[in-house]
Wavefront OBJ file of the C-alpha trace (Angstrom):
o trace
v -18.654 -12.302 19.499
v -20.441 -12.722 16.213
v -22.101 -15.860 14.914
v -21.481 -16.749 11.264
v -23.379 -19.825 10.200
v -22.999 -22.142 13.156
v -19.571 -20.761 14.027
v -18.866 -18.245 16.778
v -16.292 -15.689 15.681
v -13.984 -13.912 18.081
v -13.323 -10.196 17.668
v -9.956 -11.064 16.089
v -11.647 -13.396 13.604
v -14.167 -10.673 12.815
v -11.370 -8.152 12.175
v -9.551 -10.643 9.944
v -12.705 -11.183 7.889
v -13.230 -7.420 7.600
v -9.618 -7.006 6.412
v -10.024 -9.758 3.820
v -13.292 -8.182 2.680
v -11.651 -4.740 2.372
v -8.764 -6.225 0.366
v -11.211 -8.016 -1.927
v -13.198 -4.795 -2.472
v -9.981 -2.912 -3.278
v -8.950 -5.591 -5.782
v -12.371 -5.501 -7.468
v -12.258 -1.678 -7.615
v -8.785 -1.822 -9.190
v -9.853 -4.388 -11.778
v -12.938 -2.321 -12.629
v -10.851 0.840 -13.106
v -8.388 -0.996 -15.364
v -11.172 -2.656 -17.342
v -13.084 0.585 -17.838
v -10.083 2.785 -18.649
v -7.953 0.255 -20.596
v -4.972 1.824 -18.768
v -2.386 0.489 -16.337
v -2.946 1.232 -12.668
v -0.637 2.253 -9.827
v -2.052 1.565 -6.394
v -0.506 3.966 -3.850
v -1.020 3.020 -0.224
v 0.774 2.530 3.071
v 2.053 -0.769 4.394
v 0.712 -0.148 7.918
v 1.575 -2.709 10.572
v -0.945 -3.365 13.339
v -3.726 -0.967 14.355
v -5.014 1.648 13.934
v -4.609 1.985 10.190
v -6.424 5.305 10.121
v -5.553 8.541 11.899
v -5.174 12.219 11.110
v -1.372 11.794 11.224
v -1.458 8.878 8.792
v -3.802 10.796 6.470
v -1.643 13.954 6.583
v 1.515 11.934 5.902
v -0.202 10.048 3.098
v -1.232 13.298 1.361
v 2.316 14.673 1.560
v 3.859 11.412 0.309
v 1.315 11.272 -2.532
v 2.197 14.856 -3.473
v 5.872 13.800 -3.494
v 4.989 10.863 -5.744
v 3.140 13.147 -8.155
v 6.204 15.437 -8.274
v 8.427 12.389 -8.825
v 6.271 11.200 -11.737
v 6.116 14.724 -13.195
v 9.905 15.011 -13.026
v 10.172 11.688 -14.892
v 7.649 13.014 -17.442
v 5.173 10.225 -16.768
v 1.701 10.825 -18.125
v -0.912 9.771 -15.531
v -4.181 10.758 -13.957
v -5.327 10.299 -10.390
v -8.545 8.358 -10.607
v -9.691 7.437 -7.145
v -8.721 8.268 -3.566
v -10.375 6.837 -0.493
v -9.863 6.134 3.169
v -10.698 2.516 3.910
v -10.436 0.110 6.805
v -6.911 -0.608 5.485
v -5.932 3.074 5.507
v -5.743 5.714 2.798
v -5.238 4.687 -0.819
v -5.109 6.315 -4.228
v -5.218 4.821 -7.692
v -3.426 6.403 -10.628
v -3.944 5.413 -14.252
v -1.323 5.599 -16.996
v -0.659 4.379 -20.524
v 3.062 4.033 -19.723
v 4.482 0.501 -20.037
v 3.779 -1.529 -16.889
v 7.379 -2.614 -16.370
v 8.497 1.011 -16.578
v 5.786 1.956 -14.069
v 6.878 -0.860 -11.749
v 10.516 0.269 -11.975
v 9.478 3.832 -11.155
v 7.370 2.629 -8.224
v 10.285 0.609 -6.846
v 12.639 3.556 -7.363
v 10.282 5.802 -5.373
v 9.847 3.205 -2.613
v 13.622 2.795 -2.335
v 14.618 6.477 -2.472
v 11.850 8.396 -0.710
v 12.293 9.085 3.016
v 9.272 6.949 3.923
v 9.220 4.921 0.719
v 9.697 1.694 2.640
v 6.442 2.380 4.467
v 4.602 2.662 1.165
v 3.163 -0.084 -0.981
v 3.008 0.806 -4.656
v 1.511 -1.915 -6.810
v 1.268 -1.852 -10.593
v -1.573 -3.646 -12.362
v -1.614 -4.107 -16.129
v -4.582 -3.796 -18.460
v -5.269 -7.523 -18.052
v -5.790 -6.997 -14.314
v -2.508 -8.713 -13.376
v -0.260 -7.284 -10.667
v 3.428 -7.066 -11.522
v 5.731 -8.720 -9.009
v 9.013 -7.308 -7.733
v 12.099 -9.089 -9.027
v 13.788 -8.613 -5.652
v 11.996 -9.268 -2.383
v 11.353 -6.434 0.067
v 13.553 -6.237 3.107
v 12.200 -6.145 6.650
v 11.831 -2.711 8.275
v 13.767 -3.817 11.326
v 16.411 -6.408 10.504
v 17.031 -6.303 6.764
v 16.032 -9.925 6.182
v 13.444 -10.813 3.541
v 10.234 -9.208 4.857
v 7.920 -12.080 3.960
v 10.165 -14.485 5.903
v 9.971 -12.277 9.004
v 6.183 -12.063 8.605
v 5.756 -15.818 8.276
v 8.079 -16.536 11.199
v 6.589 -13.762 13.359
v 10.172 -12.573 13.916
v 9.030 -9.155 15.180
v 6.055 -8.214 17.288
v 3.314 -6.017 15.820
v 4.235 -3.441 18.469
v 7.878 -3.315 17.290
v 6.825 -2.868 13.677
v 4.269 -0.208 14.538
v 6.755 1.669 16.701
v 9.140 1.829 13.730
v 6.330 2.937 11.376
v 5.189 5.709 13.736
v 8.784 6.861 14.339
v 9.493 7.142 10.587
v 6.286 9.125 10.076
v 7.147 11.522 12.908
v 10.635 12.003 11.417
v 9.149 12.640 7.987
v 6.646 15.220 9.239
v 9.444 17.105 11.044
v 11.533 17.378 7.870
l 1 2 3 4 5 6 7 8 9 10 11 12 13 14 15 16 17 18 19 20 21 22 23 24 25 26 27 28 29 30 31 32 33 34 35 36 37 38 39 40 41 42 43 44 45 46 47 48 49 50 51 52 53 54 55 56 57 58 59 60 61 62 63 64 65 66 67 68 69 70 71 72 73 74 75 76 77 78 79 80 81 82 83 84 85 86 87 88 89 90 91 92 93 94 95 96 97 98 99 100 101 102 103 104 105 106 107 108 109 110 111 112 113 114 115 116 117 118 119 120 121 122 123 124 125 126 127 128 129 130 131 132 133 134 135 136 137 138 139 140 141 142 143 144 145 146 147 148 149 150 151 152 153 154 155 156 157 158 159 160 161 162 163 164 165 166 167 168 169 170 171 172 173 174 175 176 177
């Protein structure tokens, strides 16, 4: 246990704080890249349920999926540059910068997420030059049941183990193909 102020934190609380800190650092890094470059940003990362969020299999799969995304963008004749790749507490992530219209980038990101073999496991966010993330017009569906994903998350409809089992299975399938 860790003491923060006069509060004793459990290991779970400590992990939650570390996750929030990692998300905040990612957001600040994204905003800094957008501010410095004056370009729109695509954040390419996995939506990894449960733990661990880092492994050689996840990293290998991420690199292949990122290569597929680059090929997808090239085929669509999208001008972009890969600016930053890192492996964080939250898993691998890469940021791409582009002058292409943000709504067009968001549509392309959604198209890739919906058509790629493991696209549903990916989380592609688009951030405009004002540092604002574009929202999806349609909500994501749950991996397991097809309901609105955020509803399943809030209601704890599925266990972390069920979600992780699905994630790992899809990655194994993808690596075999």
